[in-house]
C-alpha positions as CSV (number, residue, x, y, z in Angstrom):
1,M,-4.1,-13.2,-10.3
2,V,-2.6,-11.7,-7.8
3,K,-4.0,-9.3,-5.3
4,C,-2.8,-6.2,-3.8
5,G,-1.8,-6.4,-0.4
6,I,-3.5,-2.8,0.2
7,C,-7.0,-1.9,-2.3
8,G,-7.7,-5.6,-2.2
9,G,-8.0,-5.7,-6.2
10,E,-6.5,-8.0,-8.8
11,A,-3.1,-6.6,-10.1
12,P,-1.4,-8.1,-13.2
13,K,1.8,-8.4,-11.3
14,Q,3.4,-8.3,-7.8
15,P,2.8,-5.6,-6.2
16,C,5.7,-2.8,-5.4
17,I,6.1,0.2,-2.8
18,T,7.8,3.5,-4.8
19,E,10.0,5.7,-3.0
20,E,6.9,8.0,-2.9
21,G,5.7,5.3,-0.6
22,K,3.1,3.9,-3.0
23,C,1.6,0.9,-3.8
24,D,3.0,0.8,-7.8
25,I,-0.7,0.1,-9.5
26,C,-3.4,1.4,-6.8
27,H,-1.0,4.6,-6.1
28,K,-2.8,4.4,-2.9
29,K,0.0,5.2,0.5
30,V,0.9,3.6,2.9
31,V,1.2,3.4,5.9
32,L,3.2,1.7,9.0
33,A,0.9,0.3,12.0
34,E,3.4,2.6,14.6
35,E,3.1,5.7,12.7
36,K,-1.3,5.0,12.6
37,R,-1.4,5.5,16.2
38,E,1.0,8.6,17.0
39,Q,-1.4,10.6,14.6
40,H,-4.4,9.4,17.2
41,K,-3.0,10.4,20.0
């Protein structure tokens, strides 16, 4: 079974990112590494 690249859980299909920037399986928000670095400044 495929694993979700965001949460690491098992997924019935390859996860996709929605228009809102969330995983269509676990619904966690995807944040780019660049954005994350800017938030910590």
